[in-house]
ROTORGU-557825 format. One line per 3 residues: number of its first residue (from 1); their letters; for each residue z negated, y, x of N, C-alpha, C, O. Coordinates in steps of 0.2 Angstrom, whole numbers, plus 5000, padded with zeros to 4 digits. Each point is the difference from the previous one (the first is absolute). Layout:
% ROTORGU-557825
NUM	A	Z/Y/X/Z/Y/X/Z/Y/X/Z/Y/X | ...;
% end
This chain:
% ROTORGU-557825
1	MEI	5101/4949/4972/5004/5006/4999/4996/5006/5002/4994/5001/4998 | 5009/5003/5006/4997/5006/5002/5003/5006/4997/5006/5001/5000 | 4990/5003/4998/5003/5007/4996/5000/5005/5006/4995/5002/5003;
4	TEP	5011/5001/4998/5000/5005/5006/5002/5006/4997/5000/5005/5004 | 5003/4996/4990/5002/5006/4997/4994/5004/4998/4995/4997/4997 | 5005/5010/5004/4995/5004/4997/5000/5000/4992/5005/4999/4998;
7	PRT	4990/5003/4999/5000/5000/4993/5004/5006/4998/5000/5005/5003 | 5003/4995/4991/5004/5005/4997/4995/5006/4998/4994/4999/4998 | 5008/5007/5002/4996/5005/4998/5000/5000/4992/5004/4997/4997;
10	PER	4991/5006/5000/4999/5000/4993/5007/5003/4997/5002/4998/4995 | 5000/5007/5008/5007/5003/4998/5005/4996/5000/5004/4999/4995 | 4997/4997/5010/5005/4994/5000/4999/4995/4995/5005/4998/4997;
13	RKA	4989/5000/5002/4998/4995/4995/5002/5003/4993/5003/4996/4996 | 4996/5010/5002/5002/5003/4994/5007/5000/4999/5003/4998/4995 | 5001/5004/5010/5007/5000/5000/5003/4993/4999/5004/4999/4996;
16	DLL	4993/4996/5007/5002/4993/5000/4998/4998/4992/5005/4996/4997 | 4990/5005/5001/4998/4998/4993/5004/5003/4995/5003/4997/4996 | 4999/5010/5004/5004/5003/4996/5007/4997/5000/5004/4999/4995;
19	GRL	4999/4999/5011/5006/4997/5001/5000/4993/4996/5005/4998/4997 | 4990/4998/5004/4999/4994/4997/5000/5000/4992/5003/4996/4997 | 4993/5009/5001/5000/5001/4993/5007/5002/4997/5002/4998/4994;
22	ERE	5002/5005/5010/5007/5001/4997/5005/4994/5001/5004/4999/4996 | 4995/4997/5009/5004/4995/5002/4998/4993/4997/5005/4997/4997 | 4989/5001/5003/4998/4994/4997/5001/5000/4993/4999/5005/4996;
25	TDI	5002/4989/5001/5000/4999/4993/4994/4996/4997/4999/5001/4994 | 4998/4995/5009/4995/4996/4998/4993/5002/5003/4999/5002/5005 | 4996/4998/4990/4993/5002/5002/4995/4995/4997/5001/4998/4994;
28	WVA	4994/5000/5009/4995/4996/4998/4995/5005/4995/4998/5005/5003 | 5001/4993/4991/4996/5003/4996/4994/4996/4998/5000/4994/4997 | 4994/5008/5005/4994/4997/4998/4996/5003/4995/4998/5006/5000;
31	TAD	5000/4991/4995/4996/5002/4994/4995/4995/4999/4999/4995/5003 | 4996/5007/4992/4995/4995/4998/4999/5001/4992/5001/5006/4998 | 4997/4989/4999/4999/5000/4993/4993/5003/4999/4996/5001/5004;
34	ADG	5002/4999/4989/4993/5003/4999/4995/4995/5003/4994/5003/5001 | 5007/4991/5000/4995/4996/5003/5000/5000/5007/4996/4996/5004 | 5009/5008/4999/5000/5000/5008/5005/4995/5003/5000/4999/5006;
37	VPC	5003/4997/4990/5005/4995/5002/5006/5003/5003/5004/5004/4997 | 4997/4995/5010/5006/5004/5003/5007/4997/4998/5000/4994/4998 | 5005/5011/5002/5007/4998/4999/5004/5003/5004/5003/5006/4999;
40	PVP	4999/4991/5007/5005/5003/5005/5007/4998/4998/5001/4994/5000 | 5004/5010/4999/5006/4998/4999/5005/5005/5004/4998/5006/5001 | 5008/4992/5001/5005/5004/5003/5004/5003/4994/5002/4997/4995;
43	LWF	5000/5010/5005/5004/5003/4995/5005/5005/5004/4998/5002/5005 | 5007/4999/4992/5005/5005/5002/4996/5007/4999/4996/5001/4995 | 5006/5004/5009/4997/5006/4999/5005/5006/5003/5005/4998/5003;
46	VWH	4993/5008/4995/5004/5006/5003/4995/5005/5001/4995/5001/4996 | 5005/5003/5010/4996/5005/5001/5004/5006/4998/5005/5002/5002 | 4992/5002/4993/5003/5005/4996/4994/5005/4999/4995/4999/4997;
49	DEA	5007/5008/5004/4995/5005/4999/4993/4999/5002/4995/5001/4996 | 5004/4997/5010/4994/4998/5003/4996/4995/4997/4993/5000/5000 | 5010/4995/4997/4997/4994/4996/5004/4994/5001/5006/5001/5001;
52	VWL	4991/4993/4999/5003/4994/4999/5001/4998/4993/4995/5000/4996 | 5011/4999/5002/5002/4998/4993/5001/4993/5000/5005/4997/5004 | 4992/4999/4992/5001/4993/4999/5002/4998/4993/4999/5005/4995;
55	CTR	5004/4990/5003/5001/4998/4994/4999/4992/4999/5002/4996/5004 | 4994/5003/4990/4999/4993/4998/4999/5000/4993/4999/5005/4997 | 5000/4989/5000/4999/4999/4993/4992/5002/4999/4996/4998/5004;
58	LTH	5003/5005/4990/4993/5001/4998/4997/4993/4998/4993/5000/5000 | 5011/4995/4999/4997/4993/4998/4998/4996/5006/4997/4995/5000 | 5005/5008/5006/4999/4996/5006/4993/5002/5003/4998/5006/4998;
61	PTG	4998/4990/5005/4993/5002/5002/5000/5006/5004/4996/5004/5000 | 5009/4997/5005/5000/5006/5004/5001/5006/4996/4997/5005/5001 | 5008/4995/4994/5001/5006/4995/4993/5001/4996/4999/5006/5000;
64	RNL	4998/4989/4998/4994/5002/4996/4994/5003/5005/4997/5004/4998 | 5003/4993/5008/4995/5002/5005/5001/5007/5002/4996/5004/5001 | 5011/4998/5000/5001/5007/5002/4999/5005/4994/4997/5005/5002;
67	RDG	5004/4993/4992/4999/5004/4995/4993/5001/4998/4997/5005/5000 | 4999/4989/5000/4993/5000/4998/4995/5002/5006/4995/5004/4999 | 5007/4995/5007/4996/5001/5006/5001/5007/5003/4995/5003/5002;
70	GRA	5011/4999/4997/5001/5007/5003/5001/5001/5007/5000/5006/5003 | 5000/4989/5001/5000/5000/5007/5003/4994/5003/5000/4995/4997 | 5003/5006/5009/5003/4994/5003/5000/5001/5008/4999/5006/5002;
73	RLA	5001/4988/5002/5001/5001/5007/5007/4997/5001/5002/4994/4998 | 5002/5010/5006/5007/4998/5001/5000/4998/5008/4996/5003/5004 | 5008/4993/4998/5001/4998/5007/5007/4999/5002/5004/4997/4996;
76	LGD	4998/5005/5010/5006/4999/5003/4999/4997/5007/4995/5001/5003 | 5010/4994/4999/4999/4998/5007/4997/4993/5001/4997/4997/4995 | 5003/5001/5011/4997/4994/5002/4993/5002/5003/4998/5006/5000;
79	TRD	4999/4989/5003/4993/5001/5003/5000/5004/5006/4995/5002/5003 | 5011/5000/5000/5001/5004/5006/5003/5007/4999/5000/5004/5005 | 5002/4997/4989/5002/5007/4998/4998/5001/4993/5004/4999/4995;
82	VVL	4990/5003/5004/4997/5001/4993/5001/5007/4997/4999/5005/5004 | 5002/4995/4990/4999/5006/4996/4996/4998/4994/5002/4995/4996 | 4992/5008/5002/4996/5000/4994/5000/5006/4997/4999/5005/5003;
85	VDG	5002/4995/4990/5000/5006/4996/4995/4998/4994/5002/4996/4996 | 4993/5008/5003/4996/5000/4995/5002/5006/4995/5000/5005/5002 | 5001/4993/4992/5002/5005/4995/4998/5000/4993/4997/4995/4998;
88	EVR	5003/5011/4999/4999/5000/4993/5006/4999/4996/5006/5002/5002 | 4994/4994/4992/5006/4998/4997/5000/5004/4993/4995/5001/4996 | 5011/5001/5002/5002/5003/4994/5005/4995/4997/5005/4999/5003;
91	THP	4994/4999/4991/5005/4996/4996/5005/5004/4996/4998/5005/4997 | 5008/4993/5004/5006/5004/4996/5004/4995/4996/5004/4996/5003 | 4994/5003/4991/5005/4996/4995/5007/5002/5001/5001/5006/5002;
94	MRE	5004/4990/4997/5007/5001/5001/5002/5007/4997/5004/5004/5003 | 4994/4997/4991/5002/5006/4996/4997/5007/5003/5002/5005/4999 | 4993/4994/5006/4996/5006/5003/5001/5001/5007/4998/5004/5003;
97	VPS	5006/4991/5001/5001/5000/5007/5004/5006/5001/5005/5001/4997 | 4993/5003/5008/5005/5006/5002/5006/4997/5003/5001/4995/5004 | 5005/5008/4993/5006/4998/5002/5002/5000/5007/5003/4995/5002;
100	AAA	4995/5010/5002/5001/5000/5007/4997/4994/5004/5003/4997/5004 | 4991/5001/4994/4996/4994/5003/5004/4994/4998/5001/4996/5004 | 5001/5003/4990/5004/4994/4998/5006/4999/5003/5002/4995/5002;
103	EAF	5002/5011/4999/5006/5000/5003/4999/4998/5007/5005/4997/5003 | 4990/5006/5001/4999/4999/5007/4999/4992/5001/5002/4997/5005 | 4994/5000/4990/4999/4993/5000/5006/4996/5000/5001/4995/5003;
106	RVK	5003/5007/4992/5007/4997/4999/5004/5000/5006/5003/4995/5002 | 4998/5011/5001/5004/5001/5006/4998/4996/5005/5004/4996/5004 | 4989/5003/4998/4998/4997/5005/5000/4992/4999/5002/4996/5005;
109	TGW	4996/5002/4989/5000/4992/4999/5006/4997/4997/5001/4994/5000 | 5003/5010/4997/5006/4998/4996/4998/4997/4993/5005/4997/4997 | 4989/5004/5001/4998/4998/4994/4997/5005/4996/4996/5004/5002;
112	DPR	5006/4997/4991/4998/5005/4996/4996/4997/4994/5003/4997/4995 | 4990/5003/5006/4996/4996/4995/5001/5004/4993/4998/4996/4995 | 5004/5010/5005/5001/5003/4993/5005/4996/4996/5000/5001/4994;
115	EDH	5004/4996/5009/5006/4996/4997/4997/4993/4998/5004/4996/4998 | 4990/5002/5004/4998/4993/5000/4995/5000/4994/5001/5003/4995 | 4994/4992/5006/4995/4999/4994/4996/5006/4999/4997/5003/5005;
118	AAY	5001/4998/4989/4995/5005/4998/4993/4999/5003/4997/5005/5000 | 5001/4989/5002/4994/4999/5002/4998/5003/5007/4995/5000/5003 | 5011/5002/5001/4999/5003/5006/4997/5007/5000/5001/5004/4995;
121	AFF	4995/4998/5010/4998/5007/5001/5000/5002/5007/5000/4996/5005 | 5001/5010/4996/4999/5003/5007/4993/5002/5002/4996/5002/4995 | 5002/4997/5011/4994/5002/5002/5000/5004/5006/5003/4999/5005;
124	QVR	4994/5007/4995/5000/5005/5005/4994/5000/5004/4995/5001/4997 | 5005/4997/5009/4994/4999/5005/5000/5006/5004/5004/5001/5005 | 4991/5004/4994/4999/5005/5004/4995/4998/5006/4995/4998/4999;
127	PRA	5008/5003/5007/4995/4998/5006/4994/5004/5000/5000/5006/4999 | 4994/4991/5002/4994/5003/5001/4998/4999/5008/4996/5004/5003 | 5006/4990/4999/4998/4999/5007/5006/4996/5003/5003/4995/4997;
130	VQA	4999/5006/5009/5005/4996/5004/4998/4999/5007/4997/5004/5003 | 5004/4989/4999/4998/4998/5006/5007/4997/5003/5003/4997/4997 | 4998/5004/5010/5006/4997/5003/4998/4998/5007/4997/5005/5004;
133	WCE	5005/4989/4998/4998/4998/5007/5005/4995/5003/5002/4995/4996 | 4999/5005/5010/5004/4994/5003/4995/4997/5005/4998/5003/5005 | 4999/4992/4993/4995/4996/5005/4994/5004/5001/4999/5005/4998;
136	VRE	4997/4992/5006/4993/5002/5000/4999/5007/5004/4996/5004/4999 | 5009/4997/5005/5000/5007/5004/5000/5006/4996/4998/5005/5002 | 5005/4994/4991/5001/5006/4996/4994/5000/4995/5000/5005/4995;
139	LPR	4996/4991/5005/4994/5000/4994/4996/5006/5000/4998/5003/4995 | 5000/5000/5011/4996/5006/5000/5002/5006/4996/4996/5003/4997 | 5011/4998/5003/5002/5006/4996/5005/4998/4995/5005/5003/4999;
142	RHL	4993/4991/4997/5005/4998/4995/5000/5004/4993/5005/4999/4997 | 4990/5005/5002/5000/5003/4994/5004/5006/5000/4999/5005/5003 | 5007/4995/4993/5005/5005/5000/4998/5005/4994/5003/5006/4999;
145	MRE	4994/4991/4995/4998/5004/4995/4993/4998/4997/4999/4994/5000 | 4998/5011/4998/4993/4999/4997/4999/5005/4994/5002/5005/5000 | 4996/4992/4995/4998/5004/4994/5007/5003/4997/4999/5006/4997;
148	GVW	5007/4991/5004/5006/5003/4998/5003/5006/5004/5005/5003/4998 | 4992/4998/5008/5002/5005/5004/5002/4997/5007/4997/4996/5003 | 5010/5005/4999/5002/4998/5006/4996/5003/5006/4998/5006/5000;
151	AVW	4999/4989/5004/4997/5002/5006/5004/5002/5006/4998/5003/5005 | 5009/4996/4994/5005/5001/5005/5005/5004/4996/5002/4999/4995 | 5000/5007/5009/5005/5004/4996/5007/5000/5003/5005/5001/4996;
154	TPV	4996/4998/5010/5007/5001/5003/5003/4994/5002/4998/4997/5005 | 5007/5000/4991/5003/4994/5002/5005/5002/5006/5003/5005/5000 | 4998/4990/5004/5005/5001/5006/5006/4996/4998/5000/4995/4996;
157	SGP	5005/5006/5008/5007/4996/4998/5001/4996/5006/4998/5001/5006 | 5007/4995/4993/5002/4995/5006/4998/4993/4999/4995/4999/4996 | 5007/4997/5008/4998/4993/5000/4993/4999/5002/4998/5004/5005;
160	CGA	4999/4991/4993/4993/4999/5002/4999/4996/5006/4994/5000/5003 | 5011/4997/4999/4999/4997/5007/4998/4993/4999/5000/4997/4994 | 4998/4999/5011/4999/4993/5000/4993/4999/4998/4998/4994/4999;
163	HCR	4998/5011/5000/4993/4999/4999/4998/4998/4992/4994/4998/4999 | 5011/5002/4997/4999/4998/4993/5006/4996/4998/5005/5000/5003 | 4994/4997/4991/5005/4996/4997/5007/5003/5000/5001/5006/4998;
166	AGS	5004/4991/5004/5007/5002/5000/5002/5003/4993/4998/4996/4995 | 5005/5009/5005/5002/5003/4993/4995/5004/4997/5001/5002/4994 | 4994/5000/5009/4995/5004/4996/5000/5007/5002/4996/5004/4997;
169	APR	5009/4998/5006/5001/5007/5001/5004/5003/4994/5003/4997/4996 | 4995/5010/5003/5003/5003/4994/5008/5001/5001/5002/5000/5005 | 5001/5000/4989/5008/5001/5000/5001/5007/5003/4996/5005/4998;
172	P	5009/4996/5005/5002/5007/5002/5002/5004/4994/5001/5006/5001;
% end
């Protein structure tokens, strides 16, 4: 396979990333327990108020790890169109979750954990670092956020073209 398309600009990558955060429903969540044992699982999510919001039971290893460890690595995509988000986690028990975040989660996923089992909690993941790349040609400028600050400011609009995964352009 020969790669002939030029790499996307960081601005294009940020626009693609924000589009995917709005569109996609599942995200890989990687945590570790106190002994460092990893626990990667897919969860539903919503991008709301500059944070990724997740929901799982506090009795689940991922829920405990998110609560106790206070950080997570999130991932979208396959090995040719990667997004990695490293973030700080804040736990919101059901009675304390901001209603706007819970409602955004319900609208996107079709599930309202507030009406489910009390052992569920919401987890707000504030990005501290974000990387995005399509194959090796985009590795050199993959860091879109560092220390919680976007390194790229101006998203562009329009389709991303053939150089990245179909459907990764932001919605109009």
